[in-house]
N, C-alpha and C positions, 0 to 999 in steps of 0.2 A: 484387052485392059481396055480402059474408057477413057479416049482423048478430050479434055476438054478443049476450046480456045478461050483464053479470055485477052483480056486488052490490058497491059502495063504500059504507063503513059501515055505514046502515039502509037505505037506498037500490039501486036499480036503474038500471044505466046501459045503455043501447045504445051499442055499441065497435065499427066498424068492426074486418073481421079480413082481410087477405092472405091469400089462396090461396096454402098452401103448393107450391113448383115443386120437382120430381124435383130440382134441382141449385143451390137455397136455399142452401147454407152453401158455397159456393162463389164470391170473387168475381163481378165481371160478365163481365169478360176470361178467368177460364178456362173459366165459363159457356157464354159466346158459342163459346170452342174448341170444346168438348165438344158443342154443338149443330150444328157443322158436321159436327167428325167421324162424330158420329152419326147426320145426315144422309147424309152419303158419307165414307168413311173410307180413302178414297182420295182425299182432297181434300190439295193438295201444303201445307207449311209456307207459300210464299210466297205462296198465293192464301187461305189463311186469317188471316193476315197484312194484306192489300189489302180482303180484307171489312169487319174490325174495326178496320182501321185501324192496326193495329200494327208495329212493325220486326218482319221476320222471326224474327232472331235471338231476339227476346221470346218468340216464339209459340215456337219451338224448345222455347227453358226451359222454357216452362211445361210442353209437352208432356212434356218426361223428366222434370219434376218430381211431374205428376201422375201418370206411373207410376210412379215409384218410391216416393208414396205410396200408391200399390194405387187408386188409383180408376180408373184406367183398368189394362185388364186383360189383353186384347186388341183387334187390330185385326180386323175380318172383314169378311166378305160374307155377305150377304141370299140364301138358293138359293129359286130359286121351284119350290116341290115339285109346283107345275100341270104346269110343262111337263116337268118331269122323270117325269109320269107318276103322281103321289101325289096326285092331285086332292080323295079324300075325306080328311076332317077330323075328328078325334073326341077322343073323351075314356072312359075305363074306371073306374068306380067299382068298386074291390076290396074284399073283407076279408081279412084276415088268421087264418090259423087256425093251429093248431099249440101249442104249448108252450114258458112264456119261454125256460126253461132251456137246449132246444132248439134254434130257429130265432128268431133276429134278424129284426124287420121291416125295418131297414136291409139287410140281407144279401139278405132276398128282393126290397125294392129294386133293390138294385144286380145281383139277377142278371134282373131284369125289363127293365131299362135295356142289356140285351146283344143285346134284339131289335130286330131289323132296322127294325120297323115302327115302333118307342116314340122316341116326340122326348122323352120326360124322366115323371119319376114323383117325386110329390111324397107323403113322409105327411102325414096332417092328421089333426087332432080330430073328433068327431062318428062316426057312424054308421055311417062307413067308415073304412077303415084307410090306403088308397090311392086318389091320383086318380093317372090313367096316361094321358098324352095320346099319341096315335098318330096314323099317316095309313094310309091303300092307297090303293090302286090300283082299289078298289071294295068296292060292299057281300061277295060273296062272300071275294074275301080279307082283305079282317077279320074277317068268322066265319072262315073256316079259322086268320087268324092265334089266335086267342083258341081256339079248341075245339084245335087239334092245339100251340099253343106255349103261352099264355099258363096257360091251366090245368094244365100239365102243371107247372106249376114248382112245389116245395115247401112250403107258406108261403100260396099263393094260397087264396083261398077262393071263394064265388059272387061272381060281377063283374052290374054292371050297364053298359051302354055306351050312351055320349051318340052323336049325331053333330050336329058344326057344320052348321050350312045356313051363316050369314055368321061372320067374324070381323072386330073393331074395336079398334087398340090405343088403350092410353089414354095421356095423359099421359107417363106413368111406364113405358114398355115396354122404354124401355134401363136400366132398373134392375133390369127381370125377370130 
């Protein structure tokens, strides 16, 4: 349990604090539905209803409302990139080069995203301008992708490549 120290009047009090969970702004029923769909997007409305002890129609209506509110964007599958021949996972830190009035960082990020080895791009603060998540068949394939494709994009400056040995998912993964 996390303890927070608060000042009350002129004295300090230790108060227990609940860990904030990703679905904490939803009621328990909606959170349960989202957890089950997050674990298995193919789960039937009846299976969810049975597991949560709710009527099937209620589950159906709640899922529809979660979609209407924009809480659920889509139902999808998670593809195993290793089984498809893309075992290498990494990140490329990249700097932007150019004049502000000539090329926008968002345009550069969109161009990077068009590359077949790119999972996603984040425009960030700090020393680097972009974090590019990538996959590759092997180190040579990654090297060729950087040298032959990424380096040719107008607006991409110098890069630093980080190869991931292991990947762990956090509690908020579904919010990513």
